[in-house]
C-alpha positions as CSV (number, residue, x, y, z in Angstrom):
1,X,-34.4,14.0,-16.9
2,X,-31.6,12.3,-19.5
3,X,-31.9,10.5,-22.0
4,X,-30.9,7.4,-20.6
5,X,-34.0,7.9,-18.2
6,X,-36.6,7.6,-21.1
7,X,-34.8,4.2,-22.1
8,X,-32.0,2.0,-21.3
9,X,-28.7,1.8,-23.5
10,X,-29.4,-0.3,-26.6
11,X,-26.3,-2.4,-28.0
12,X,-27.8,-3.0,-31.3
13,X,-27.6,-0.1,-34.0
14,X,-30.6,1.5,-36.0
15,X,-31.2,0.0,-39.6
16,X,-29.5,2.3,-41.9
17,X,-31.9,4.7,-43.5
18,X,-34.1,3.5,-46.6
19,X,-35.6,7.1,-47.7
20,X,-34.5,11.1,-47.7
21,X,-37.5,11.4,-45.2
22,X,-36.5,8.7,-43.1
23,X,-33.2,10.5,-43.0
24,X,-35.1,13.7,-42.4
25,X,-37.2,12.1,-39.3
26,X,-33.8,10.9,-37.9
27,X,-32.5,14.1,-37.7
28,X,-35.8,15.6,-36.4
29,X,-36.0,12.6,-33.8
30,X,-32.2,13.2,-32.9
31,X,-32.9,17.3,-32.3
32,X,-35.6,17.0,-30.0
33,X,-35.8,17.9,-26.6
34,X,-34.0,15.8,-24.0
35,X,-33.2,12.8,-27.2
36,X,-29.3,11.6,-26.4
37,X,-28.0,9.2,-28.6
38,X,-29.0,6.7,-26.4
39,X,-32.3,7.6,-26.6
40,X,-32.7,7.5,-30.1
41,X,-30.8,4.6,-31.1
42,X,-33.6,3.0,-28.6
43,X,-36.8,4.6,-29.8
44,X,-35.5,3.5,-33.5
45,X,-35.0,-0.2,-31.8
46,X,-38.3,0.3,-30.6
47,X,-40.4,1.5,-33.2
48,X,-38.4,0.2,-36.5
49,X,-38.6,4.0,-38.1
50,X,-37.7,7.5,-37.3
51,X,-41.2,8.4,-38.6
52,X,-42.8,5.9,-35.8
53,X,-40.5,6.8,-32.7
54,X,-41.7,10.0,-33.8
55,X,-45.4,9.8,-33.2
56,X,-44.7,7.7,-30.1
57,X,-41.8,10.1,-28.1
58,X,-44.9,12.2,-26.6
59,X,-46.4,9.6,-24.7
60,X,-42.5,8.4,-24.0
61,X,-42.2,11.2,-22.5
62,X,-45.4,11.8,-20.7
63,X,-44.8,8.5,-19.1
64,X,-41.5,9.8,-18.1
65,X,-43.2,12.3,-16.1
66,X,-42.3,15.0,-18.8
67,X,-45.6,17.7,-19.4
68,X,-46.5,18.6,-22.7
69,X,-43.3,17.7,-24.6
70,X,-43.1,18.5,-28.1
71,X,-40.9,16.8,-30.7
72,X,-38.5,18.9,-32.9
73,X,-40.6,20.9,-35.3
74,X,-39.8,19.9,-39.1
75,X,-39.1,23.9,-40.1
76,X,-36.1,23.7,-37.3
77,X,-34.9,20.8,-38.9
78,X,-35.1,22.4,-42.5
79,X,-33.6,25.2,-41.5
80,X,-30.3,23.3,-40.2
81,X,-30.1,21.4,-44.1
82,X,-30.6,24.9,-45.7
83,X,-27.9,26.7,-43.5
84,X,-25.8,23.3,-44.1
85,X,-25.8,24.1,-47.7
86,X,-25.0,27.5,-47.7
87,X,-22.1,26.3,-45.4
88,X,-20.7,24.0,-47.7
89,X,-21.5,21.2,-45.5
90,X,-22.9,18.0,-46.4
91,X,-24.7,15.1,-43.6
92,X,-23.0,11.3,-42.7
93,X,-25.3,9.3,-41.2
94,X,-24.4,6.1,-39.3
95,X,-25.2,2.9,-41.1
96,X,-24.1,4.6,-44.4
97,X,-21.0,3.8,-46.4
98,X,-19.4,7.3,-45.7
99,X,-19.3,6.7,-41.6
100,X,-16.2,5.7,-41.0
101,X,-15.8,2.6,-39.7
102,X,-13.8,3.2,-36.7
103,X,-16.0,5.8,-35.3
104,X,-19.0,3.5,-35.3
105,X,-17.2,0.9,-33.5
106,X,-18.1,2.4,-30.1
107,X,-20.9,2.9,-28.0
108,X,-21.8,6.4,-27.9
109,X,-21.4,6.9,-31.5
110,X,-23.1,9.7,-33.1
111,X,-25.8,9.2,-35.3
112,X,-24.9,12.2,-38.1
113,X,-21.4,14.1,-38.7
114,X,-21.8,17.6,-40.3
115,X,-18.4,17.9,-42.5
116,X,-16.9,20.8,-44.3
117,X,-13.9,19.0,-46.9
118,X,-12.8,15.8,-48.1
119,X,-15.0,12.8,-46.2
120,X,-12.2,10.4,-48.0
121,X,-10.2,11.3,-45.5
122,X,-12.0,9.3,-42.8
123,X,-11.2,6.1,-45.6
124,X,-7.8,6.2,-43.9
125,X,-6.1,5.2,-41.2
126,X,-6.1,8.3,-38.3
127,X,-4.1,8.9,-35.3
128,X,-5.4,11.7,-33.1
129,X,-2.6,13.7,-31.5
130,X,-3.9,16.5,-28.4
131,X,-1.6,18.1,-26.0
132,X,-2.0,21.3,-24.0
133,X,-3.3,24.9,-25.1
134,X,-0.7,26.7,-23.2
135,X,2.1,24.5,-24.3
136,X,6.1,25.0,-24.5
137,X,7.8,25.4,-27.5
138,X,9.3,22.3,-27.1
139,X,6.0,21.2,-26.9
140,X,4.6,22.4,-30.4
141,X,8.1,21.9,-31.9
142,X,7.2,18.1,-30.8
143,X,3.5,17.9,-32.4
144,X,4.8,19.6,-35.8
145,X,7.3,16.7,-35.9
146,X,5.3,13.6,-35.1
147,X,1.9,15.5,-36.6
148,X,4.3,15.6,-39.9
149,X,5.9,12.6,-40.3
150,X,3.4,10.6,-39.4
151,X,1.7,12.4,-42.2
152,X,4.2,11.1,-44.7
153,X,3.9,7.5,-43.0
154,X,0.4,7.6,-44.1
155,X,-1.6,8.5,-41.7
156,X,-4.4,11.3,-41.3
157,X,-4.2,13.1,-37.5
158,X,-7.0,14.2,-35.9
159,X,-7.6,16.7,-33.4
160,X,-9.9,19.3,-32.0
161,X,-8.4,22.7,-33.6
162,X,-7.6,24.5,-29.7
163,X,-4.8,26.6,-29.1
164,X,-1.7,24.9,-28.6
165,X,-0.8,21.7,-29.3
166,X,-4.1,20.9,-31.7
167,X,-2.8,24.0,-34.1
168,X,0.3,22.9,-34.2
169,X,-0.6,19.2,-35.5
170,X,-3.4,20.7,-38.0
171,X,-0.8,22.9,-39.1
172,X,2.1,20.5,-39.8
173,X,-0.5,17.9,-41.4
174,X,-2.2,20.1,-44.1
175,X,0.1,18.1,-46.8
176,X,-0.7,15.3,-45.4
177,X,-4.3,14.9,-44.6
178,X,-6.1,16.3,-41.5
179,X,-9.3,16.2,-39.5
180,X,-10.1,19.1,-37.3
181,X,-13.2,17.9,-34.7
182,X,-15.1,20.9,-33.8
183,X,-16.8,21.3,-30.6
184,X,-19.8,23.6,-32.0
185,X,-21.6,23.8,-35.6
186,X,-18.7,22.5,-37.9
187,X,-19.7,26.1,-39.6
188,X,-18.6,27.9,-35.9
189,X,-15.0,27.7,-35.5
190,X,-13.6,28.6,-31.6
191,X,-11.2,29.9,-31.6
192,X,-11.5,32.5,-33.3
193,X,-7.7,33.1,-34.2
194,X,-7.8,29.8,-36.0
195,X,-10.7,31.0,-38.3
196,X,-7.7,31.3,-41.6
197,X,-6.3,27.3,-40.5
198,X,-10.1,26.3,-40.0
199,X,-10.6,27.6,-43.8
200,X,-6.8,25.6,-44.7
201,X,-8.8,23.0,-42.9
202,X,-12.3,22.9,-44.7
203,X,-9.7,23.4,-47.9
204,X,-7.0,20.0,-47.7
205,X,-8.0,18.2,-45.2
206,X,-12.0,18.1,-43.2
207,X,-13.7,19.9,-39.8
208,X,-16.5,17.6,-38.5
209,X,-18.7,18.1,-35.8
210,X,-22.4,16.0,-34.3
211,X,-24.0,19.5,-33.1
212,X,-26.5,21.4,-35.4
213,X,-25.6,24.4,-38.0
214,X,-24.6,27.4,-35.9
215,X,-24.3,25.5,-32.8
216,X,-22.3,28.2,-30.6
217,X,-20.2,25.7,-28.5
218,X,-20.5,25.1,-24.5
219,X,-18.4,23.4,-21.9
220,X,-20.3,20.0,-22.1
221,X,-20.1,20.0,-25.8
222,X,-15.9,19.6,-25.2
223,X,-16.1,16.4,-23.6
224,X,-18.4,15.0,-26.0
225,X,-16.7,16.2,-28.8
226,X,-13.1,14.7,-27.4
227,X,-14.5,11.3,-27.7
228,X,-14.8,11.4,-31.7
229,X,-11.8,12.3,-31.4
230,X,-10.3,9.1,-30.2
231,X,-13.5,7.3,-31.4
232,X,-12.0,8.1,-35.3
233,X,-8.3,7.2,-34.0
234,X,-6.5,3.4,-33.7
235,X,-4.5,5.5,-31.4
236,X,-4.6,8.8,-29.9
237,X,-1.0,10.7,-28.8
238,X,-0.9,13.1,-26.0
239,X,1.6,16.0,-26.3
240,X,1.7,18.2,-23.0
241,X,-1.4,17.7,-20.9
242,X,-1.7,19.1,-17.0
243,X,-2.8,16.5,-14.4
244,X,-6.6,17.0,-14.9
245,X,-7.2,18.6,-18.8
246,X,-9.3,17.9,-21.4
247,X,-6.6,15.8,-23.2
248,X,-7.0,13.3,-20.5
249,X,-10.1,13.1,-20.7
250,X,-9.2,12.4,-24.6
251,X,-7.3,9.5,-23.4
252,X,-9.7,8.1,-21.1
253,X,-12.0,7.9,-24.0
254,X,-9.4,5.9,-25.7
255,X,-8.8,3.4,-23.5
256,X,-12.7,3.1,-22.5
257,X,-12.8,2.7,-27.0
258,X,-10.5,-0.2,-27.3
259,X,-7.7,2.2,-28.3
260,X,-3.6,2.5,-27.8
261,X,-2.4,5.5,-25.5
262,X,1.0,7.3,-25.8
263,X,2.5,10.1,-24.4
264,X,5.6,12.4,-24.4
265,X,7.2,12.7,-21.5
266,X,8.1,16.2,-20.1
267,X,9.8,17.6,-17.2
268,X,9.1,16.8,-14.2
269,X,9.1,20.3,-13.1
270,X,6.6,21.3,-15.6
271,X,2.7,21.3,-14.5
272,X,1.9,21.0,-18.4
273,X,3.8,17.5,-18.7
274,X,2.5,16.3,-15.5
275,X,-0.8,14.1,-16.8
276,X,1.7,12.6,-19.7
277,X,4.1,11.6,-17.2
278,X,0.9,10.7,-15.6
279,X,0.6,8.0,-18.1
280,X,3.3,6.9,-19.2
281,X,3.6,5.7,-15.3
282,X,0.7,3.9,-15.8
283,X,1.6,1.8,-18.9
284,X,1.1,4.3,-22.1
285,X,3.6,3.9,-24.4
286,X,6.3,6.7,-24.3
287,X,6.8,8.5,-27.6
288,X,10.3,10.3,-28.4
289,X,9.7,10.2,-32.1
290,X,7.5,8.9,-34.9
291,X,8.9,6.0,-35.1
292,X,8.1,5.1,-31.4
293,X,4.6,5.4,-32.9
294,X,4.7,3.2,-35.8
295,X,6.2,0.6,-33.6
296,X,3.9,0.2,-31.5
297,X,0.9,0.1,-34.3
298,X,1.0,-3.0,-36.3
299,X,1.6,-2.0,-39.7
300,X,-1.0,0.0,-42.1
301,X,-3.4,-2.2,-43.4
302,X,-3.2,-4.5,-41.5
303,X,-6.2,-5.8,-39.9
304,X,-6.5,-9.2,-39.4
305,X,-4.8,-12.3,-39.7
306,X,-6.7,-13.2,-43.1
307,X,-5.4,-10.2,-44.7
308,X,-2.3,-11.4,-44.4
309,X,-0.8,-13.1,-47.4
310,X,1.8,-16.3,-47.9
311,X,4.1,-13.6,-49.2
312,X,3.7,-10.9,-46.4
313,X,5.6,-9.9,-43.3
314,X,5.9,-12.2,-40.3
315,X,2.9,-10.9,-38.2
316,X,4.3,-8.1,-35.5
317,X,5.4,-9.4,-31.8
318,X,2.5,-10.7,-29.7
319,X,3.6,-7.0,-27.6
320,X,2.9,-4.7,-30.8
321,X,-0.4,-6.5,-31.5
322,X,-1.8,-7.1,-28.6
323,X,-2.5,-5.0,-25.8
324,X,0.0,-5.4,-22.9
325,X,-1.7,-5.8,-19.2
326,X,-0.8,-2.4,-17.7
327,X,-1.8,-0.3,-14.4
328,X,-3.4,2.5,-17.4
329,X,-5.4,-0.7,-19.0
330,X,-6.6,-1.8,-15.5
331,X,-7.6,1.1,-14.9
332,X,-10.0,1.6,-17.6
333,X,-10.8,-1.7,-17.3
334,X,-12.0,-0.5,-14.0
335,X,-14.1,2.5,-15.7
336,X,-16.0,0.2,-18.2
337,X,-16.7,-2.1,-15.1
338,X,-18.1,0.5,-13.3
339,X,-19.9,1.9,-16.5
340,X,-21.6,-1.3,-17.1
341,X,-23.1,-2.3,-13.8
342,X,-24.4,1.5,-12.9
343,X,-27.3,2.8,-14.5
344,X,-30.3,5.6,-13.8
345,X,-31.6,3.6,-10.8
346,X,-29.3,4.5,-7.4
347,X,-27.1,2.2,-6.4
348,X,-25.2,1.9,-2.8
349,X,-21.3,2.8,-3.3
350,X,-20.3,-0.6,-1.0
351,X,-22.6,-2.1,-2.5
352,X,-21.0,-1.9,-6.0
353,X,-17.9,-2.0,-4.5
354,X,-18.7,-5.6,-3.6
355,X,-20.3,-6.5,-6.8
356,X,-16.8,-5.4,-8.6
357,X,-15.2,-7.6,-5.6
358,X,-12.2,-4.5,-5.8
359,X,-10.8,-2.9,-2.9
360,X,-12.2,0.2,-1.7
361,X,-8.3,2.0,-2.3
362,X,-8.7,0.7,-5.9
363,X,-12.1,2.1,-6.9
364,X,-12.3,5.2,-4.7
365,X,-9.8,7.4,-7.0
366,X,-11.8,5.7,-10.2
367,X,-15.0,6.6,-9.1
368,X,-13.8,10.5,-8.2
369,X,-12.4,10.8,-11.5
370,X,-15.9,9.1,-13.0
371,X,-17.5,11.5,-11.2
372,X,-15.3,14.6,-11.8
373,X,-16.0,13.6,-15.5
374,X,-19.5,14.1,-15.5
375,X,-19.6,10.2,-16.1
376,X,-21.6,9.7,-12.9
377,X,-23.0,11.6,-9.8
378,X,-23.7,10.6,-6.3
379,X,-27.0,11.2,-4.4
380,X,-27.8,11.3,-0.9
381,X,-27.2,8.2,1.3
382,X,-23.6,6.8,-0.4
383,X,-25.9,6.3,-3.7
384,X,-24.4,6.8,-7.4
385,X,-26.3,7.0,-10.8
386,X,-24.8,6.8,-13.9
387,X,-24.9,9.9,-15.7
388,X,-23.6,9.5,-19.3
């Protein structure tokens, strides 16, 4: 049973916490067994407070067929808070002023973030820069130049502290502002070779994680981490990525979140460039330098037409202020349409395709990609269910 089995999704975010006791109870609710982001938000919407939701949770689980359910003990949450103090981490909760606005916009925004470093970086415009762990020398040079120049242009650089491109991006943007989103606890550095870099980021930048303090990362944490990287950012840039890689998952997340995707082209004989070349072929903006990035995005500080004074420059051309209709965006739109149609209740694949009014040849590769990403699963008889 997943969190979606307990409750359907809700589009209504919970109200901000009003007391320390409520904040403690919210963290306890999220840390309870089988409670994910979807269930957490639905329980708060249904019951009003975390205390009420915690009281109702055992009966909810029992109705869903889970026997002997117990909510997260208070001592577990208190131990996490104590460990956070020792690690110098602060808790940033959704619904509070410190929570980043861009991340708050995505449907599966994490209810809590642990932060070590300077949280003011979350108030600045951000661009994520991701790519291959086994990056080439040219790829590392490109990531370094992009991170350095975009940092000087006023952007905070967001990445995942992985080997290769991530490491180069963080190092090059330490002086201008960098955010590392970790797959495990904010105090658990992976890979260990980046321990010194992680310490530098805590001093001059910011480390973030939605996982409990002390949590060691496992495979399923990395795709979840990727949605935060893209969710924080106005755009995601991919520098070297294989055809099937975590960087492409981040790019797909960005598209699903309505963000821009840009990619650096590479040698077609280099497997590390296959993913980037594929993204460009499907409509991602080609990047040769930081100038290509800044030209593709609206200027920093322009949020809406109401923000433009009579003495401001003319609005950017439509091609830079409105996303282009590209094959990449059409695939992303089909991704979202499929996920919107599916639920924990099985539906026949052929029925789904008829409901979407698309061809089987268009739907099949998207369904396969969603299945490989763990977003949907197949059951016997050609039935599909949504997993995330």
